[in-house]
N, C-alpha and C positions, 0 to 999 in steps of 0.2 A: 539488357541494360543492366542486369545484376553483375555481369562479369565486368562492366567498364565500371560501374561502383567500387567494386572491389580492387581493380587495378589503379583507381583514384586515391584509395583509402592507402595501399600498400604505397604508392609514392608519397604520400604525404607523412608517412611513419617513416619511410627511409630519409626524407628529407629533414624531417625534424630531428632524428636521431644524428645524422650527421651536422646540423646546426648547432644542437646540443655539445658535440663532441667538441667543435671548432671554437666554442665560447668558452668550454671549460679548461683549455689548454693553460697550464700555469707558465707563468713567467712569461707569456707574451701578451703585448698589448693589441687588443684588436680595434680596428680603426673603420670597420664596417663591412660590406659587401664589395667586391670586386666586380668590375664590370663584366669579365666572364660567366662568373655567378649569376649575376643579375639575368643575362641575356641566356642563360640556360633556364632559368626559371620561366622567363618568359616564353621561350619556346617551347616548353613542356605543358603551358598552360594553353596556348595557340592550338596544339596539337590536341590535348583533352577537351577544348572548347569544340574545335571542329567534330570530333568523333561523338560528343553529343549533339550536334547540329543535324548529323546524319540519323541519327539512332532518333531523334523527335519528327524531323522529316516524314522518315520512311511509318512511322506508326500513324500521322497525319494523313498519308495517303492511303493506309490500309483502312482509315477511319470514315473515308470518303467513300471507298469502294463497299463496304460494309453499310454504309446509309443508303447507297443507290440499290445496292441488292434487296435491301428491306424495303425502300420505297416500292419497287417493281413489284414484289412479291404481294405487297400489302395492297397494291393497286389492284393485283388480280383477285385478291380476295374481297375487296370490296365491289370489284364488278360481279362477282360472284352473289354477295348478299344482296346486291342491288336487284339481281334477277329474281331471287327469291322473294324480297320484300315488295317489289313492283308486280309480281306475277307476269313479267314479259321479258323476251331476250334482251341481254345486255352484251354489247361487245367491247373488248378490248383492244385495243388499236395498237400497233406498232407501224411507224413510217421510217423505213429503213433510208430513204434519201434525207430528211430533214433531221434524222437521228432524233426522236421523239416518241414518246409513248401517251396515251390517256385512255379512260373509260368514254364511251360514246357521250358525248354532250360535255363534257366537262373540259378542263384545263389540259395543254399539252405539257408534258414533261420531258426534260432533255435526257439522253442518254449520253454519259461522257464520251470523250474522244477516244481514250484510253481502252474501250472495250467495242468488241465485236461482236453482234446480236444475229445468231443464225437461228433458224427454225426447222423443224421437220413436223408435217403434220398440220400445220397452222395455213389457214386457207388466205388466199389473196383475195382482196376486194376491190383492190384497184393497182396498176402497176407501182410496185413499191411499197404499198400499204398492205400489211398482214393483219389478220383479226383471229380471236379467239371469242367464240359466242358462248355465252352463259345462259342455258334455258332455264325457266321457272320450276321445271321439277328436279331440278339440283343436276341435270346433266349437262355435257359442256361438246362443244366442237372437238375438243381434245388437242393434242400436242405436246412437243418438247420445244422449249428455247434454250439455246446455248449462249451463255454469256461468256464471251472468250476475252482474259484480261492480257494485258501485254507482256507480263511476267511469265505468261504459259499457262496460268492456272485457268480453270474453266468450271463454270458453275452451270450446272444445267436444272432447266424449271420443268416438271413433268405435271401436266393437266390431263386428268384420268378423263377418258370420254364420257363413261355412265355414270361415276358419282361426282366428276366436276372437282374431285381433291385436287389441290395444288400440293407438289412437294418439291422441296429442293434439294440437290444431291450436288456435294462438292466432288468434282473429278480432278486426282491429281494426275498431274503430268510426270 
């Protein structure tokens, strides 16, 4: 984004200097801009506005990805806290077929289509439905949940079996 700003500033400086020299020529009576000059400026504005749009759209997509990862991990943390607070086991469900996740007895949340969810060591309670159980002593059933993004990036959420700790790792491809 900073590179784009520098490029736009440089273009503005060059155009300003060119216009200044064009108007300063002595003995020449200027009658305005030619059609070619106006078209060049319009094309440049179009190119730079499309570059800005692409940069902004990419930032919005990354923001949605971060929001999902945060929501997913916070739901796991809430499940652990609920088990400690209630003094009973609480399960965190992932339904692969409907692409949703939730804490037992709570509202289901959607998993974006751009994410593939895979797990290792996570128990299957029904066909297509997996669960991580958090126990009142702080332990859990444990496991690893991989969130694979369309661009090849992968986030791994590791749930410790003995302490119930939830840790996220970014795996670079």
